[in-house]
Every structure is written in C-alpha cells, then in structure tokens.
C-alpha positions as MATLAB code, in Angstrom:
seq = 'MKAYFDTNVLVAASVQKHQHHPPAFELVKAVKGKALQGFVSTHGIAEYYSVLTRAPFTPRVHPSEAGCFLEDNILPYFTLVALEAEDYKAVIRNCINQGLIGGVMFDVLHLHAAQKAGCDRVYTFNLRDFRRLSPSGFSGKISSP';
ca = [
      15.912   34.786  -31.385;
      16.704   31.063  -31.277;
      20.133   30.442  -32.825;
      21.704   27.063  -33.538;
      25.509   26.868  -33.461;
      27.494   24.566  -35.718;
      30.548   22.992  -34.128;
      32.933   25.114  -36.186;
      31.537   28.305  -34.653;
      32.005   27.002  -31.106;
      35.548   25.864  -31.905;
      36.409   29.271  -33.391;
      34.982   30.982  -30.298;
      37.237   28.835  -28.099;
      40.580   29.448  -29.823;
      41.854   33.022  -29.758;
      44.229   32.477  -32.693;
      41.471   31.012  -34.894;
      40.845   33.173  -37.953;
      37.133   33.415  -37.130;
      37.524   33.900  -33.375;
      36.247   37.506  -33.020;
      32.809   37.073  -34.642;
      32.298   33.596  -33.157;
      33.272   34.774  -29.683;
      30.866   37.724  -29.958;
      28.007   35.343  -30.734;
      28.812   33.172  -27.725;
      28.916   36.346  -25.618;
      25.477   37.266  -26.977;
      24.156   33.891  -25.804;
      25.774   34.310  -22.392;
      24.251   37.807  -22.159;
      20.822   36.446  -23.169;
      20.624   38.542  -26.340;
      20.330   35.218  -28.196;
      18.985   31.826  -27.211;
      21.768   29.415  -28.128;
      21.208   25.811  -29.212;
      23.606   22.990  -30.008;
      22.986   19.298  -30.479;
      24.285   16.698  -28.069;
      26.223   15.310  -31.026;
      27.608   18.818  -31.545;
      29.175   19.049  -28.111;
      30.855   15.664  -28.592;
      32.099   16.822  -31.996;
      33.281   20.089  -30.406;
      35.410   18.265  -27.841;
      36.819   15.917  -30.487;
      37.771   18.695  -32.912;
      39.099   21.054  -30.266;
      41.412   18.470  -28.726;
      42.669   16.995  -32.042;
      43.012   20.009  -34.333;
      46.576   21.167  -34.961;
      46.278   24.426  -33.038;
      49.483   25.933  -31.679;
      49.632   25.460  -28.809;
      47.464   22.345  -28.752;
      44.273   22.524  -26.724;
      44.600   20.306  -23.676;
      41.534   18.216  -22.757;
      41.175   20.138  -19.487;
      41.107   23.453  -21.394;
      38.449   22.119  -23.748;
      36.490   20.882  -20.743;
      36.722   24.255  -19.018;
      35.437   26.136  -22.050;
      32.623   23.621  -22.431;
      31.678   23.752  -18.738;
      32.060   27.533  -18.384;
      30.803   28.899  -21.699;
      28.555   26.387  -23.428;
      26.743   23.978  -21.122;
      25.337   26.589  -18.702;
      24.068   28.870  -21.486;
      23.120   26.720  -24.484;
      20.097   24.480  -24.781;
      21.132   20.984  -25.806;
      19.059   19.398  -28.553;
      18.989   15.637  -28.135;
      18.336   13.604  -31.229;
      16.386   10.403  -30.708;
      16.638    7.146  -32.628;
      13.788    8.252  -34.923;
      15.673   11.473  -35.740;
      18.765    9.494  -36.758;
      16.656    7.150  -38.875;
      15.039   10.104  -40.642;
      18.390   11.787  -41.300;
      19.963    8.605  -42.650;
      16.943    7.944  -44.889;
      17.165   11.520  -46.134;
      20.874   11.068  -46.935;
      20.157    7.800  -48.757;
      17.313    9.341  -50.774;
      19.502   12.289  -51.781;
      22.529   10.116  -52.557;
      24.645   11.940  -49.988;
      27.929   10.382  -48.944;
      30.490   10.776  -46.206;
      30.751   13.444  -43.565;
      28.028   15.723  -44.942;
      25.707   13.463  -42.995;
      26.910   15.201  -39.834;
      25.915   18.582  -41.293;
      22.464   17.143  -41.998;
      22.284   16.059  -38.337;
      23.046   19.635  -37.250;
      20.368   20.985  -39.572;
      17.869   18.448  -38.299;
      18.617   19.443  -34.699;
      18.190   23.133  -35.545;
      14.880   22.456  -37.231;
      13.732   20.230  -34.359;
      14.481   23.041  -31.881;
      12.609   25.574  -34.018;
      15.648   27.793  -34.491;
      15.345   31.064  -36.374;
      19.014   31.101  -37.379;
      21.819   28.597  -37.938;
      25.367   29.888  -37.565;
      28.147   28.082  -39.410;
      31.312   28.828  -41.341;
      30.331   26.066  -43.787;
      27.666   28.070  -45.602;
      27.896   26.298  -48.951;
      27.239   22.799  -47.617;
      24.668   23.858  -45.030;
      22.645   25.806  -47.594;
      22.910   22.978  -50.134;
      21.794   20.396  -47.569;
      19.111   22.423  -45.811;
      15.458   21.454  -45.952;
      13.221   23.415  -48.281;
      12.678   26.958  -47.025;
      15.369   26.653  -44.361;
      18.460   27.874  -46.289;
      17.560   31.539  -45.673;
      18.090   30.949  -41.970;
      21.735   29.919  -42.423;
      24.476   32.511  -42.036;
      28.007   32.960  -40.802;
      28.711   34.949  -37.638;
];
C-alpha cells in the first residue's frame, strides 16, 4: 500500500514525548520494514525540519538531532514527491477558486502530492482539514495513524 505522510505524523514519530508518538512511530517502522510504501513531499521534509527544530519540545530538538532522524529514518525509506511549478500553479488556483486562505494551502499541497504519487492512504493528525480540503473521492483515503 502506498501511504503519504503529513508532516505532523513524521514529527510525532521523531519525538518520544509527543502525545501521538507510539502510533506515528509504528507507521514509520512499517515503512522501514517495507510493510508500507511511504511517501512525503519535498516541501514536507522542509516543513518537518522547520517544525521539529522550532517547536517548544522539552528538551528542544537540536538541528543535528533533526538531521539524524531525517537521514536515518525518512530519506532512505520514503519516496520523495517533488512538486513542479505547474503543480504549485494548480494548487494556488484551486485555493483561489475555493476562497481558501492562510496556511491551509500547505495542507492542499500535501494532498496534491499524495494524489500525484497515487497514494492509497494519507496519514495525518489533522483529519478535519484534510478531509474538508481533499479532492472529490479522496477523503476516504485520509486517516490518522
């Protein structure tokens, strides 16, 4: 099964004290064990690093720790979905046509990447927004870990 991972799932998998760590970590383990084919957008890995190193975790995640988790647990096992200029144009037009504002645009980018990769499942802890923003017929593929 092809599974797309939202940034919040990868962050939860990386921080042991995160409230959603156990189920998120199990999903990453499933990708590493080849029980799932994991996908994340190139934007998603940049977002992952940004969130992981700025979130108020105690103790704070040092950039080298974030880099190690990325290099050891994500990049070797996940397929990166690169969005091209035409993808960004389509997503922005979609947001304009729907009257969407603010940061939900980034959720739409994740959904677009998942659809582009032909994913069977999208994992996120932001179910409400992802289901609301998903293309027609795609919301049934969205679940939390």
